[in-house]
Steps between C-alpha positions, in 0.01 A plus 500: 500500500474637850294292741219700664524564870239432764396766745786404732752536214582131466503312172181315412699211355602361838864605499429700811691815406393771741586862570819564695413533864159334453338358809605146585250236396406174661459631856178479699310829542536499876835343568556130558780260431476497119823613337488835321597494132657794316488528123816604318509608137809543280504635144769412243535746210686339211487509121615135483361199683451125468470317271703737278835324439742723688701479821297784652181299455629211711635737763180702531271199500702353787478830687123521445452146630716571804313822578167318476610224735464513881763697690650279773564810712135613477267197504195726550551671164321400181695598188392586147694629199390694194733504198446795265656389172440470125308277265714209392606489136234341280674162473520466878158620611357154561802409711466833681137428588600161642791651694282778641240247611766291671627806686152573637547193717807669646294813582651690206272685260654603166339804335610549140464801270580564131852613411710577193773247419799525269539291185653211700206490740663665802382804696817690420559854373374845587146466363439148638622613843273803496207286384536309828614777735238769427197272557685348797467826692120481469499131588709564813263774612196278441616167642359409847734659750816294551738499795806516272585515128797330329630670183693321227711702249509688267554821699189657347294228669673580828421868451129427450503283811662778702238753386207268573640398838556864594136580416371201698766528772629147450847347537661332202802285417714525185636175349825596324572212264752728329585869458326624189677833471839324496380271223376797298829683547691197370273455200665783308191573290314699767570874533676606819209722601261202491742293706531772764123543511451125542758492782312783675168315468656173613661657805177683586296181472739314729540785747137498612493127574509346846749251363677394181578139411812469283591176325877531553749699709605692187142604429456596867806724478360682198159531668665664801676747271179588314307546824771719653555699181164674503444527873453841658643609832152514645444133429679287755331166425623280219338169415666190635671309217532123532648238270290193417648308210277364223426132467351239270179301517635169625159333462504564124876501434619162624701201377351184356258645246448311170736584217339754264379362169747585224784593734848471340747242624748733669385856548524810713199716573434871536154553655365851547479848357733582211556874505806716448606503865500119530727469196418135426672538163829419675386137524407478132839647405679259734316195364698517176820448702337241725407277206863474391555299822149360555358455146154388614445790742179694445331798663136542599363850565162533673335838532446824320614860510642776288801288391311178422495541122852645503619178665322296236674690220838474674457125548408452134817686404750340742368154592203416274274218610631452854337786692135429576292804597164440664255771604392533862403164650320425828728477803468119541611451139791739549598304811516178298724663237730635772510171689627302201756756380873468562491854637267797527641817345460835675651833400513870582656726239740733686482877487136545396355581840420152628828409667312470833253243366476154656312289243261248651589261217790405728263377772266327255793304357620390843146396594494275191837349598677660205829695528513852356745673273476865599662764280537857614530716813288539810399322820445169317878457466580448870173311549581244231859458614439493875220243480648302209193546283702474178743735328517879501714656228553836333268615224745384236440258214819301559444462875134415448588234241749338738237486776238356263741228387580409860128470581434280196797271561432451871122510558372499856470159665179397674659581835608844381155575358336398826741723692420803284127445539535459877696827520226678306226366725687610811644833388316620189138395528263771381253388768761579765570834331129582505467409867803709594380807312148457640641503854676830429191649333293419807763643730519824301121513489488486881799730552699234684876527541740258326515165673163548666274197551344381177810542284698189425804708415619273220615655176 
């Protein structure tokens, strides 16, 4: 539901969102010493948002909170944020209402609209994307005038944002959590024509932005290539592309939580989406070998996705009775499962278009004080090895089994767990990620150069 606007264009709910360039408020009519106050309004356009259990939800909630908070470089500005997103799935609507109400205190208003979801409950697939993107164009044209818009993938959302911002003459920022056209190309089931069309739309959506936030250097490199690939000679300006790595919610994911009821004695945990590109089946296959050395080893899988039932069937075939699959659980419960596991399992199946992915499960595990076993390619490999967050091995059953055995036989000491959690708080806090991205969004909004006042420069 869109909140009605007053005559001056501001929200009637007290969030203070005002038209871009609106007259400062709070100043006396005829001068005086009272400080002038300028209202700033940012819009986030995203099909996924808190409390939906996904890494993007944590990241975007942190960004919304940071954008709604005071800007140290502009103490006279009053900030407000509007999030244009979707209705939560039916089972989470009460939690969504509570979360939205909590965000109002941070000057963030969440406006939700109906959307199609797939059979697993996600907004994923051509029709679900269109069910969000087409109405989004109208919502962007109707929302009280913002100073800047932030677009989250898929590329079709970015395209709608570019169209709306062109009509209203607004700047926008594209948040590149990954490169969708690369993932589609690696899928193998999508026709080449569709992949090329998606790449064209993705590049076009990025090209019109003031700036693009990429979550890893590899993603930034692909963004640069997409932006350059469709540029014309007449267009000299390309968006600035910056890398700001993802993080985990270190307030929720932390050590010392109570042991989950019914937890096995010695177990490893996989927490998150189970789709083809994650390839979590490698851990189920490896568990059969692991139990020859560690007979009481068990595996807990938390989440859902297109491979969830496939994993259940595989477990029943290979290691019956020792793989425990639980549907999506609230983040605090997932944190408890991770915190008491011998290791958190993270994987990226190679060669299916997601080799650039940096799963945030890695940061969540560290925040809980739990080492990771990462299987697959990508930027997580050097991250895990350089910062000693656990083990990074090839996507290979034998190598994965060896790493799982090592984690079970030498669990992290209290000192090691505390060190991992401290590293996460310092280097991988989603609150810090949100603050860093917010500083860049504000700089791009104002057309300031890199390194200008108001940007903390950390990434």
